[in-house]
N, C-alpha and C positions, 0 to 999 in steps of 0.2 A: 474419500477424505484424504487419500494418498496425495492427490494433486494439491490440496490446500496445505497439507503438512509440508510438502516439497517447497511450496511458495514461502511458507513461514521460515523454513531453513534458509532459503535463498536470501530472504530479507534480513535474517539474523547475520548471515555472512557479509552482506553489504554494510550493515551497521558496524560489524567488527572490523572490516577493512577501513571504514571511515575512522573509527576510534584509534586505529593504529597510526593514522595520519594526523590526528588531532594535535594541535599545538605546533605543528611543523609549518612555519611560514612559507617555505619554498615549495610546498606541495599543493598550492591553491588550484592548479589546473586539474590535478588528480582528484582533489576533494570535490570540485564542481562536477566532474564526470561521474563520480560515485553517487553524488546527490541526485543528479539527473536520472541515473539508472534506478536508484532507490525510489524516487518519486514515481517513475513510470511503473515500477513493480507494484508499489502500493496502490496506485490508481487501478491497474489491471486487476489485481487481487481483490480489491474492494468491490469492483464491478461484478466480478464472479460471485462473490458472496451475496451481494445485495440483489442481484438479478436471479440467482439460482438457489444457492444454499439457504439463505435466510427465509425466502418464501416457502421452500419445501419443509424446512424445520418448523416454521410457524404453523403450517397446515397440519403437519403430522403430530406435533407435540401439543399444540394449543397454548404454548407458553409465550404469550405476547410480550410480557415484561422482559424476559430474557432477550428476545430478538430486538425489542425496542431499545434496550440498553446498548446492544451491539451496534445498532444503527446510529445511536448518538455518539458512540465512540468513533465510528467511521467518520462522522461529520467533523469531529475534532481533528482527526488525522488529515482529512481533506483540507481543513483550514491551515494547518501547519505546512502541508505540502504546497498550498497556494503561496504562503509566505516565502518558502524556500525557493520557489520557482523564479522569484524576482530578486533574490539575494545572491551575494557572492561570498566566497570565503574571504575573510578579512572584514566583512561588513559587521557593524555593531549587531550583536545578538545572533549572528549566524551560528556559531558553535553552540550557543545555549538553545537555539531553536531545534537544532539537530538532536541535542541531548534530550530535550523534552519529548520530541517525536519518538526517539528510541524508547524512552520510558513508557509512553502511552501505548506504543505498538507492542512492546513486550508484555505489558499488563493485559492487553486485549487478546494477544495470542495465547497466553496462559489460560484465560477464561474460555477461549474458544476450544482449545485442544482438550481442556478438561470438561467443563460443564456442558458446552454446546455439542461437542462431538459425542459425548456420552448420551445426551438427550436425543441426538439423532439415532444412535444405535437402539436406545430404549424404546423410541417411538416406532421402530421397525422400518425406517426409511430404507429403500432399496439403494444401498450405497454404491453398488456397481453401476446402476443406471444413472445415479447422480454424478458419479465420477465421469461417465461418458459425456454427459451434458456439460459438465464443467470444462472438460478437455476440448470439446467442440467449440464452446464459446471462447475459450482462450485462443484457439486457432483463428477464430473470426476477429478477435481484438488485435491479435498480432498482425493479421493481414491489413488492418486499418492503420498500421503505423506508417507514417510518411517517411520514406527513406531519407529524404533531404533534411528533415528537421527532427525526426524521431518522436513526433507528437502523435498521441493516440487520439483519434477523432472524438472519442467519448470525453476527452478532457476539455473540449470547447466550453466556454468561449476563449480560453487561453490559447493564444496562437503559437507560443513557443516556450521552451523550457526556461529561457532566460530572455530578459529584455536588455537592450543596450544600456550601459552605464550612463547615468546623467553626468554631464560635465560638472566639475566642481564650481561652486558659486564664486 
């Protein structure tokens, strides 16, 4: 769970860095870069949980409802990430979308670090083994990053973090 907690902290730091730039019109390029990094972190982290942590927790605890709720929360985060991937700072609802994403992620992380991590310990999950599996999968996902575009293969069918702006009508 150390890796998942470290991911949570990194995601909090990225949201904090973005919040410090919020409202600054001249910081659009930095905002876009932070959001690209944040979206990539959220996708990678979500894959780790969905592929490894959640199935292990479901099997060990038998608490389908708790894991199902976490899956639904992840779907909401993915939807907001997909919206942000085609938005730019300054676009209508950009700042609001980031704010809603931050709230949803913080709520999810609080539940996960409390209820879900405690359930994993109580269920007797081998946390060291789980940590090794998570770290190995993270390495695989990071190897899948395309250096030219920074896109994680698992994010397909989206081909890039941003699409070209449409010319004004």
